[in-house]
C-alpha positions as a Markdown table, in Angstrom:
| # | Residue | x | y | z |
|---|---|---|---|---|
| 1 | Unk | -12.2 | 36.0 | -13.0 |
| 2 | Unk | -9.1 | 34.0 | -12.6 |
| 3 | Unk | -8.6 | 31.3 | -15.2 |
| 4 | Unk | -6.0 | 28.6 | -15.4 |
| 5 | Unk | -5.6 | 26.6 | -18.6 |
| 6 | Unk | -3.4 | 23.6 | -19.1 |
| 7 | Unk | -1.0 | 24.6 | -16.3 |
| 8 | Unk | 2.1 | 22.5 | -15.9 |
| 9 | Unk | 4.7 | 23.0 | -13.1 |
| 10 | Unk | 7.8 | 20.8 | -12.6 |
| 11 | Unk | 10.5 | 20.6 | -10.0 |
| 12 | Unk | 13.6 | 19.3 | -11.7 |
| 13 | Unk | 12.2 | 16.3 | -13.6 |
| 14 | Unk | 9.2 | 15.8 | -11.4 |
| 15 | Unk | 5.8 | 17.1 | -12.5 |
| 16 | Unk | 4.0 | 18.7 | -9.6 |
| 17 | Unk | 1.1 | 20.0 | -11.6 |
| 18 | Unk | 0.1 | 18.3 | -14.8 |
| 19 | Unk | -2.1 | 20.2 | -17.2 |
| 20 | Unk | -4.9 | 21.5 | -14.9 |
| 21 | Unk | -7.7 | 23.8 | -15.8 |
| 22 | Unk | -9.8 | 25.7 | -13.3 |
| 23 | Unk | -11.7 | 28.9 | -12.9 |
| 24 | Unk | -12.4 | 31.2 | -10.0 |
| 25 | Unk | -15.4 | 33.5 | -10.8 |
| 26 | Unk | -15.5 | 36.9 | -9.3 |
| 27 | Unk | -17.3 | 37.0 | -5.9 |
| 28 | Unk | -17.1 | 33.2 | -5.3 |
| 29 | Unk | -15.4 | 30.9 | -2.9 |
| 30 | Unk | -13.5 | 28.1 | -4.7 |
| 31 | Unk | -11.6 | 25.4 | -2.9 |
| 32 | Unk | -8.9 | 22.9 | -3.9 |
| 33 | Unk | -8.9 | 19.7 | -1.9 |
| 34 | Unk | -6.5 | 16.8 | -2.0 |
| 35 | Unk | -3.9 | 14.9 | -0.1 |
| 36 | Unk | -0.4 | 16.2 | 0.8 |
| 37 | Unk | 1.8 | 16.5 | -2.3 |
| 38 | Unk | -1.1 | 16.7 | -4.7 |
| 39 | Unk | 0.1 | 20.0 | -6.1 |
| 40 | Unk | -2.3 | 22.4 | -4.3 |
| 41 | Unk | 0.2 | 24.8 | -2.8 |
| 42 | Unk | 2.2 | 24.7 | -6.0 |
| 43 | Unk | -0.8 | 25.8 | -7.9 |
| 44 | Unk | -1.3 | 28.9 | -5.7 |
| 45 | Unk | 2.3 | 29.8 | -5.7 |
| 46 | Unk | 2.4 | 29.6 | -9.5 |
| 47 | Unk | -0.4 | 32.1 | -9.7 |
| 48 | Unk | 1.7 | 34.8 | -7.9 |
| 49 | Unk | 4.9 | 33.6 | -9.7 |
| 50 | Unk | 6.6 | 32.3 | -6.6 |
| 51 | Unk | 7.0 | 29.1 | -8.6 |
| 52 | Unk | 7.8 | 29.2 | -12.3 |
| 53 | Unk | 5.3 | 27.5 | -14.6 |
| 54 | Unk | 6.5 | 25.1 | -17.3 |
| 55 | Unk | 3.6 | 25.8 | -19.6 |
| 56 | Unk | 0.0 | 26.8 | -19.8 |
| 57 | Unk | -1.9 | 30.1 | -19.1 |
| 58 | Unk | -2.9 | 32.0 | -15.9 |
| 59 | Unk | -5.1 | 35.0 | -16.7 |
| 60 | Unk | -6.9 | 37.4 | -14.5 |
| 61 | Unk | -9.8 | 39.2 | -16.2 |
| 62 | Unk | -8.3 | 38.3 | -19.5 |
| 63 | Unk | -4.8 | 39.6 | -18.7 |
| 64 | Unk | -2.0 | 37.0 | -18.7 |
| 65 | Unk | -0.1 | 36.8 | -15.4 |
| 66 | Unk | 2.6 | 34.3 | -16.3 |
| 67 | Unk | 5.9 | 36.0 | -16.4 |
| 68 | Unk | 4.9 | 39.0 | -14.4 |
| 69 | Unk | 6.8 | 40.0 | -11.2 |
| 70 | Unk | 5.1 | 39.0 | -8.0 |
| 71 | Unk | 4.8 | 42.6 | -6.9 |
| 72 | Unk | 2.9 | 43.4 | -10.2 |
| 73 | Unk | 0.5 | 40.6 | -9.6 |
| 74 | Unk | -0.1 | 41.8 | -6.0 |
| 75 | Unk | -0.7 | 45.3 | -7.5 |
| 76 | Unk | -3.4 | 43.8 | -9.7 |
| 77 | Unk | -5.3 | 42.7 | -6.6 |
| 78 | Unk | -4.2 | 39.1 | -5.9 |
| 79 | Unk | -2.7 | 38.2 | -2.5 |
| 80 | Unk | -1.6 | 34.9 | -1.0 |
| 81 | Unk | -1.8 | 34.0 | 2.7 |
| 82 | Unk | 0.9 | 31.3 | 2.8 |
| 83 | Unk | 0.8 | 28.0 | 4.6 |
| 84 | Unk | 2.4 | 28.3 | 8.0 |
| 85 | Unk | 1.4 | 32.0 | 8.4 |
| 86 | Unk | 5.0 | 33.4 | 8.1 |
| 87 | Unk | 4.5 | 36.5 | 10.2 |
| 88 | Unk | 7.6 | 38.6 | 11.1 |
| 89 | Unk | 8.1 | 37.3 | 14.7 |
| 90 | Unk | 10.3 | 40.2 | 15.9 |
| 91 | Unk | 7.9 | 42.9 | 14.7 |
| 92 | Unk | 4.8 | 44.0 | 16.4 |
| 93 | Unk | 1.3 | 43.2 | 15.2 |
| 94 | Unk | 0.9 | 46.8 | 13.9 |
| 95 | Unk | 4.3 | 46.6 | 12.1 |
| 96 | Unk | 3.3 | 43.4 | 10.4 |
| 97 | Unk | 0.1 | 44.9 | 9.2 |
| 98 | Unk | 1.9 | 47.9 | 7.8 |
| 99 | Unk | 4.3 | 45.6 | 5.9 |
| 100 | Unk | 1.3 | 44.2 | 4.1 |
| 101 | Unk | 0.8 | 47.7 | 2.6 |
| 102 | Unk | 4.4 | 48.3 | 1.6 |
| 103 | Unk | 3.3 | 49.1 | -2.0 |
| 104 | Unk | 0.8 | 51.7 | -1.0 |
| 105 | Unk | 1.4 | 55.4 | -0.7 |
| 106 | Unk | -2.0 | 56.5 | 0.8 |
| 107 | Unk | -3.2 | 56.5 | 4.4 |
| 108 | Unk | -3.4 | 53.2 | 6.1 |
| 109 | Unk | -5.5 | 54.3 | 9.1 |
| 110 | Unk | -8.9 | 53.3 | 7.9 |
| 111 | Unk | -7.7 | 49.9 | 6.6 |
| 112 | Unk | -6.0 | 49.1 | 9.9 |
| 113 | Unk | -9.1 | 50.0 | 11.8 |
| 114 | Unk | -11.1 | 47.8 | 9.5 |
| 115 | Unk | -8.9 | 44.8 | 10.3 |
| 116 | Unk | -9.1 | 45.6 | 14.0 |
| 117 | Unk | -12.9 | 45.5 | 13.7 |
| 118 | Unk | -12.7 | 42.2 | 11.9 |
| 119 | Unk | -10.1 | 40.8 | 14.4 |
| 120 | Unk | -10.5 | 42.6 | 17.8 |
| 121 | Unk | -7.8 | 40.4 | 19.2 |
| 122 | Unk | -5.2 | 42.0 | 17.0 |
| 123 | Unk | -6.2 | 45.5 | 18.2 |
| 124 | Unk | -5.8 | 44.3 | 21.8 |
| 125 | Unk | -2.3 | 43.0 | 20.9 |
| 126 | Unk | -1.2 | 45.7 | 18.4 |
| 127 | Unk | 1.9 | 46.4 | 20.5 |
| 128 | Unk | 2.9 | 42.7 | 21.0 |
| 129 | Unk | 5.6 | 40.9 | 19.0 |
| 130 | Unk | 4.0 | 38.6 | 16.4 |
| 131 | Unk | 6.3 | 35.7 | 17.5 |
| 132 | Unk | 4.6 | 35.7 | 20.9 |
| 133 | Unk | 1.1 | 35.3 | 19.6 |
| 134 | Unk | -0.9 | 32.0 | 19.6 |
| 135 | Unk | -1.3 | 30.1 | 16.4 |
| 136 | Unk | -4.8 | 31.3 | 15.9 |
| 137 | Unk | -3.7 | 34.9 | 16.5 |
| 138 | Unk | -0.9 | 34.6 | 14.0 |
| 139 | Unk | -3.3 | 33.3 | 11.4 |
| 140 | Unk | -5.6 | 36.3 | 12.0 |
| 141 | Unk | -2.5 | 38.5 | 11.6 |
| 142 | Unk | -1.5 | 36.7 | 8.3 |
| 143 | Unk | -5.0 | 37.3 | 6.9 |
| 144 | Unk | -5.0 | 40.9 | 8.1 |
| 145 | Unk | -1.6 | 41.6 | 6.6 |
| 146 | Unk | -2.7 | 40.2 | 3.3 |
| 147 | Unk | -5.8 | 42.4 | 3.4 |
| 148 | Unk | -3.7 | 45.5 | 3.8 |
| 149 | Unk | -2.9 | 45.4 | 0.0 |
| 150 | Unk | -6.6 | 45.7 | -0.6 |
| 151 | Unk | -6.9 | 42.4 | -2.6 |
| 152 | Unk | -9.8 | 41.5 | -4.9 |
| 153 | Unk | -8.8 | 37.9 | -4.9 |
| 154 | Unk | -7.5 | 36.4 | -1.6 |
| 155 | Unk | -5.8 | 33.0 | -1.8 |
| 156 | Unk | -5.4 | 31.1 | 1.4 |
| 157 | Unk | -3.2 | 28.1 | 1.9 |
| 158 | Unk | -4.2 | 25.8 | 4.8 |
| 159 | Unk | -5.5 | 28.6 | 7.1 |
| 160 | Unk | -6.8 | 26.1 | 9.7 |
| 161 | Unk | -3.6 | 24.0 | 9.9 |
| 162 | Unk | -2.6 | 23.2 | 13.5 |
| 163 | Unk | -5.4 | 25.3 | 15.1 |
| 164 | Unk | -7.9 | 24.3 | 17.7 |
| 165 | Unk | -11.5 | 23.5 | 16.5 |
| 166 | Unk | -13.0 | 26.6 | 18.0 |
| 167 | Unk | -10.3 | 28.8 | 16.3 |
| 168 | Unk | -10.9 | 27.0 | 13.0 |
| 169 | Unk | -14.6 | 27.8 | 13.2 |
| 170 | Unk | -13.7 | 31.5 | 13.7 |
| 171 | Unk | -11.3 | 31.5 | 10.7 |
| 172 | Unk | -14.0 | 30.0 | 8.4 |
| 173 | Unk | -16.5 | 32.5 | 9.7 |
| 174 | Unk | -14.1 | 35.3 | 8.7 |
| 175 | Unk | -13.7 | 33.7 | 5.2 |
| 176 | Unk | -17.4 | 33.8 | 4.7 |
| 177 | Unk | -17.6 | 37.4 | 6.0 |
| 178 | Unk | -14.9 | 38.6 | 3.6 |
| 179 | Unk | -16.7 | 36.8 | 0.7 |
| 180 | Unk | -20.1 | 38.4 | 1.6 |
| 181 | Unk | -18.3 | 41.8 | 1.5 |
| 182 | Unk | -17.3 | 41.1 | -2.1 |
| 183 | Unk | -13.9 | 39.4 | -1.9 |
| 184 | Unk | -13.2 | 36.4 | -4.1 |
| 185 | Unk | -11.6 | 33.5 | -2.2 |
| 186 | Unk | -9.4 | 30.7 | -3.5 |
| 187 | Unk | -8.9 | 28.3 | -0.6 |
| 188 | Unk | -6.7 | 25.3 | 0.0 |
| 189 | Unk | -7.7 | 23.4 | 3.0 |
| 190 | Unk | -7.0 | 20.0 | 4.6 |
| 191 | Unk | -10.2 | 20.3 | 6.5 |
| 192 | Unk | -12.2 | 19.2 | 3.4 |
| 193 | Unk | -15.5 | 19.1 | 5.3 |
| 194 | Unk | -15.4 | 22.7 | 6.4 |
| 195 | Unk | -14.0 | 23.9 | 3.0 |
| 196 | Unk | -16.7 | 22.2 | 1.0 |
| 197 | Unk | -19.5 | 23.5 | 3.3 |
| 198 | Unk | -18.6 | 27.1 | 2.4 |
| 199 | Unk | -17.4 | 26.6 | -1.2 |
| 200 | Unk | -19.4 | 27.7 | -4.2 |
| 201 | Unk | -17.3 | 25.3 | -6.3 |
| 202 | Unk | -14.5 | 22.8 | -5.6 |
| 203 | Unk | -11.8 | 20.9 | -7.4 |
| 204 | Unk | -10.1 | 17.7 | -6.3 |
| 205 | Unk | -6.4 | 17.5 | -7.1 |
| 206 | Unk | -4.6 | 14.2 | -7.0 |
| 207 | Unk | -0.9 | 13.8 | -8.0 |
| 208 | Unk | -1.0 | 17.0 | -10.0 |
| 209 | Unk | -4.2 | 16.4 | -11.9 |
| 210 | Unk | -7.8 | 17.4 | -11.3 |
| 211 | Unk | -9.8 | 14.3 | -10.9 |
| 212 | Unk | -13.2 | 15.6 | -9.9 |
| 213 | Unk | -15.0 | 18.9 | -9.7 |
| 214 | Unk | -18.4 | 20.3 | -8.8 |
| 215 | Unk | -20.2 | 22.5 | -6.4 |
| 216 | Unk | -19.2 | 22.3 | -2.7 |
| 217 | Unk | -22.5 | 20.6 | -1.9 |
| 218 | Unk | -22.1 | 18.0 | -4.7 |
| 219 | Unk | -18.6 | 17.0 | -3.5 |
| 220 | Unk | -19.7 | 17.0 | 0.1 |
| 221 | Unk | -22.3 | 14.4 | -0.8 |
| 222 | Unk | -20.1 | 12.4 | -3.1 |
| 223 | Unk | -19.4 | 9.0 | -1.6 |
| 224 | Unk | -15.9 | 8.7 | -3.1 |
| 225 | Unk | -15.0 | 12.1 | -1.6 |
| 226 | Unk | -16.4 | 11.1 | 1.8 |
| 227 | Unk | -14.4 | 8.0 | 1.7 |
| 228 | Unk | -11.1 | 9.7 | 0.7 |
| 229 | Unk | -11.2 | 13.0 | 2.4 |
| 230 | Unk | -14.0 | 13.4 | 5.0 |
| 231 | Unk | -13.3 | 10.5 | 7.3 |
| 232 | Unk | -15.7 | 8.3 | 9.2 |
| 233 | Unk | -16.6 | 10.8 | 11.9 |
| 234 | Unk | -17.4 | 13.5 | 9.4 |
| 235 | Unk | -19.4 | 11.1 | 7.1 |
| 236 | Unk | -21.8 | 10.6 | 10.0 |
| 237 | Unk | -22.6 | 14.3 | 10.3 |
């Protein structure tokens, strides 16, 4: 289980995250929703120590993560798929996947084939430079690269951003498939409707504070959440 207690993160004199508490139980899908600038990405980046926390506690199965090097956190089974994908554009699909396993010393063959089975498009384009892939293909590659470290907890920051609706559906199908296979997911997603539909539990983050929480179904049916995040067209569904 990942547990965050009283986390505070500041940039200069501005508090981005203000004393939040949240839990991600093993084997669950947990989502953070909220407007831009609410502190969602900062929360994920603080978990892997890409952003320094001001105070609080971040523990994983009882072991404190704050202060650890990012590589040590990855080695414990926590991986982040960042917003914007950030693939290496001048390297091939296969080379990008291998970079995701840079800390491993064992054979990568089975894991690469597992990712190709999950994302057949990547196998078809294994020789292709990542920078020439479509946005959806780059997102598949970003997820596949993260999986090469064999994470137990996969954190995803806006995986559907800028993608066509059909591609978005495919990404969410993959998230559910990974979860059914035992992977724990912590998800940030602007598409609140899709995120809440698959989430076991959800938190609403506003200006650095958690203002509401509950099961995905509870928040999906919450009138204030519908008004703020789901939009008129989605409220009718």
